[in-house]
C-alpha positions in Angstrom: 20.4 -10.5 1.8 20.5 -8.7 4.8 17.4 -6.1 5.2 13.4 -6.1 3.4 11.8 -3.1 3.5 8.2 -3.0 3.8 5.9 -0.3 3.2 3.3 0.0 5.3 0.3 2.6 4.8 -2.6 3.4 7.2 -6.0 3.7 5.6 -9.3 3.4 6.0 -9.8 -0.8 6.7 -11.6 -2.0 3.6 -14.5 -3.2 5.6 -15.9 -0.1 6.3 -17.9 2.1 3.8 -17.0 5.9 3.1 -18.4 8.3 4.2 -17.9 12.2 3.2 -17.7 14.5 5.7 -21.2 16.4 6.0 -19.3 20.4 5.0 -17.3 18.0 1.4 -14.3 18.7 3.3 -12.6 15.4 3.1 -13.6 11.6 4.5 -15.3 10.5 8.0 -11.9 9.1 10.2 -13.5 9.4 13.4 -14.7 6.7 15.4 -13.6 4.7 12.1 -11.4 1.6 12.1 -8.2 2.1 10.3 -5.8 -0.5 9.0 -3.2 -1.6 7.2 -3.4 -1.1 3.6 -4.1 -5.1 2.0 -1.7 -5.0 -0.5 0.9 -3.5 1.9 0.1 -6.3 4.5 0.6 -8.9 1.5 4.2 -7.7 0.9 4.7 -7.6 4.4 4.2 -11.6 4.9 6.1 -11.8 1.4 8.7 -10.1 3.3 8.1 -12.5 6.1 8.5 -15.5 4.1 11.3 -14.4 2.5 12.9 -13.7 6.0 11.9 -17.6 7.7 12.7 -19.1 4.3 16.6 -18.1 5.5 17.1 -15.6 2.4 17.8 -12.5 4.3 18.2 -11.3 8.0 15.5 -8.5 8.7 12.0 -7.2 7.9 11.9 -3.1 8.4 8.5 -1.5 8.5 8.3 2.1 7.6 4.8 4.3 7.5 4.7 8.0 6.4 2.0 10.4 8.1 0.5 11.5 12.0 1.7 9.8 15.2 -1.2 7.4 14.7 0.0 5.6 12.1 2.0 4.0 15.4 -0.8 1.0 15.5 -0.4 0.3 11.7 3.6 0.0 12.6 2.8 -2.2 15.6 0.8 -4.2 14.3 3.5 -4.9 11.2 5.7 -5.8 14.6 3.4 -8.4 15.4 3.4 -10.1 12.4 6.8 -10.9 12.4 9.0 -7.6 10.9 11.9 -6.7 13.7 11.2 -3.1 13.7 9.9 -0.1 12.3 10.4 3.5 11.1 7.5 6.2 10.9 8.4 9.4 9.2 6.1 11.8 10.8 4.1 14.0 9.4 0.5 15.8 9.6 0.3 16.8 6.3 -1.0 14.8 3.3 2.0 12.9 1.2 1.4 12.6 -2.5 3.6 9.7 -4.2 6.2 11.9 -5.1 7.1 13.4 -1.9 6.9 9.2 -0.4 9.2 8.1 -3.2 12.0 10.5 -2.6 11.3 9.9 1.4 11.8 6.4 0.9 14.6 6.8 -1.1 16.5 9.1 1.7 15.9 5.7 3.8 17.0 3.5 1.3 20.1 5.6 1.4 20.8 4.9 5.8 19.3 1.3 5.6 20.4 -0.7 1.8 18.6 -2.7 1.8 19.0 -6.5 -0.7 14.4 -5.8 -1.7 11.6 -2.8 -1.1 8.3 -4.4 -1.4 5.3 -2.4 -1.1 1.7 -2.8 -2.1 1.0 -2.1 -5.9 -1.7 0.7 -4.6 -3.3 2.2 -1.8 -6.7 1.2 -1.2 -7.6 5.2 -0.2 -6.5 7.0 -3.3 -5.0 3.5 -5.4 -2.5 6.0 -7.7 -0.4 2.6 -8.2 2.7 5.5 -8.6 5.1 5.1 -5.5 7.0 2.1 -5.8 7.8 2.6 -9.1 9.0 6.1 -8.4 11.1 5.2 -5.7 12.5 2.8 -8.8 13.2 5.1 -10.6 14.6 7.8 -8.5 16.9 4.8 -6.6 18.3 4.0 -10.5 17.2 0.6 -9.7 15.2 -2.5 -11.7 11.3 -2.8 -10.4 8.8 -5.5 -10.6 5.2 -4.5 -10.3 2.2 -6.8 -9.9 4.2 -9.8 -8.2 1.6 -12.4 -8.0 4.8 -14.9 -7.6 8.1 -13.9 -6.0 11.6 -16.7 -5.7 14.7 -15.5 -5.3 17.9 -17.2 -5.9 21.6 -14.8 -5.5 21.2 -11.8 -6.7 18.4 -12.2 -8.8 14.7 -12.3 -8.2 12.4 -13.9 -10.7 9.2 -12.3 -10.4 5.5 -13.7 -12.6 3.2 -10.1 -13.0 -0.2 -9.9 -13.9 -1.2 -8.3 -16.7 -3.8 -7.7 -19.1 -3.3 -10.5 -21.0 -2.5 -13.3 -18.3 0.8 -13.8 -16.5 4.3 -12.5 -17.6 7.5 -13.8 -15.9 10.8 -11.4 -15.4 14.2 -11.3 -13.4 15.7 -8.6 -11.9 19.1 -8.1 -10.2 18.8 -7.4 -6.7 19.0 -4.3 -5.4 15.5 -3.9 -6.7 11.4 -2.7 -5.7 8.5 -4.8 -5.5 5.0 -3.7 -5.4 2.9 -6.8 -5.1 -0.8 -8.1 -5.5 -3.4 -9.9 -4.4 -2.7 -13.0 -5.6 0.9 -13.2 -3.9 0.2 -14.6 -0.7 -2.7 -14.5 2.3 -1.3 -12.8 5.4 -1.0 -14.5 8.3 -3.2 -13.7 11.5 -1.9 -11.9 14.3 -1.9 -13.1 17.5 -2.4 -12.1 21.5 1.7 -13.0 22.0 3.4 -11.9 19.1 1.2 -8.4 20.1 2.9 -8.5 23.7 6.4 -8.8 22.0 5.8 -6.3 19.4 5.8 -3.4 22.3 9.0 -4.0 22.9 10.8 -4.2 19.9 11.8 -1.2 18.3 10.0 2.3 16.9 12.2 4.3 15.4 9.6 8.2 15.0 11.6 11.0 12.4 10.1 14.0 11.4 9.3 14.4 8.2 10.4 17.6 7.5 13.8 17.1 8.8 14.5 15.4 5.2 14.4 18.3 3.3 11.7 16.5 1.2 8.9 19.5 0.2 5.6 17.7 -0.3 4.5 19.2 -3.7 1.1 20.4 -3.4 0.1 20.4 -7.2 -2.5 19.2 -6.8 -5.1 19.8 -4.4 -8.8 18.4 -4.0 -11.2 21.3 -3.4 -14.3 19.1 -2.4 -15.1 15.7 -1.6 -19.0 14.3 -2.5 -20.8 10.9 -2.4 -21.4 9.0 -5.2 -25.2 9.7 -6.1 -27.9 7.3 -5.0 -29.1 4.3 -7.0 -32.2 5.2 -9.0 -35.4 2.8 -8.5 -36.1 0.7 -11.5 -39.2 -0.2 -13.2 -41.3 -3.0 -13.5 -42.4 -3.7 -18.1 -44.7 -5.8 -19.1 -42.9 -6.7 -22.0 -39.4 -6.4 -24.7 -41.4 -3.6 -26.3 -41.7 -1.8 -23.1 -38.1 -2.7 -21.9 -36.6 -1.4 -25.5 -39.6 1.4 -25.4 -38.0 2.9 -21.9 -34.3 2.2 -22.6 -34.3 4.4 -25.8 -36.5 7.1 -23.4 -33.2 7.1 -21.1 -31.2 7.6 -24.4 -29.3 4.4 -24.1 -30.3 2.6 -26.9 
């Protein structure tokens, strides 16, 4: 395989407690730590392992977003990716528009495999990978917990409601990964320094000729209601009575 394309999304770090802006217009990101979407980081780790086994010659990381997304792409390069591409835009990009943009890149890059996280932790849409496969008209394997390449095919073990399911797909294909696929490597300082010399191409999203779909509009954000304090009851009868009063029984 010549090339693997990996999608990386910039999101609020999973360790950060999400806060809503005071005016309800969005999520507070000023001074907040941003990271690679955890599922995408797992996708990149798998692509790097495939390359290290000699089953691919190049790993290319791609992100869609503002110029600040270069930080996450540089992290991807420090992990071991060969080069990076940023489709720059200041607008929020919906899953379908993102998928169309990936397909445009696929036409230029001709990868043998496209790997993404199964979803992003900021919106949990779980749509982009499937849409890429549909638009590209290539097979897909979602929720992967194990990936094994064999020539022109990939055997993928998927996590499904009933347990595990193993399927075989022809390459090129789209794979979206789950948490248990691997554990991403730790980035060391020398790797961060080397990443600064690796190519990072920036392309305006508008030049792709893709109109960002605004079919859905978020009108306001609100934090969840604070949890009310519990009450102490003397016995089971009092507990049943309290639950009835709350309409739970």
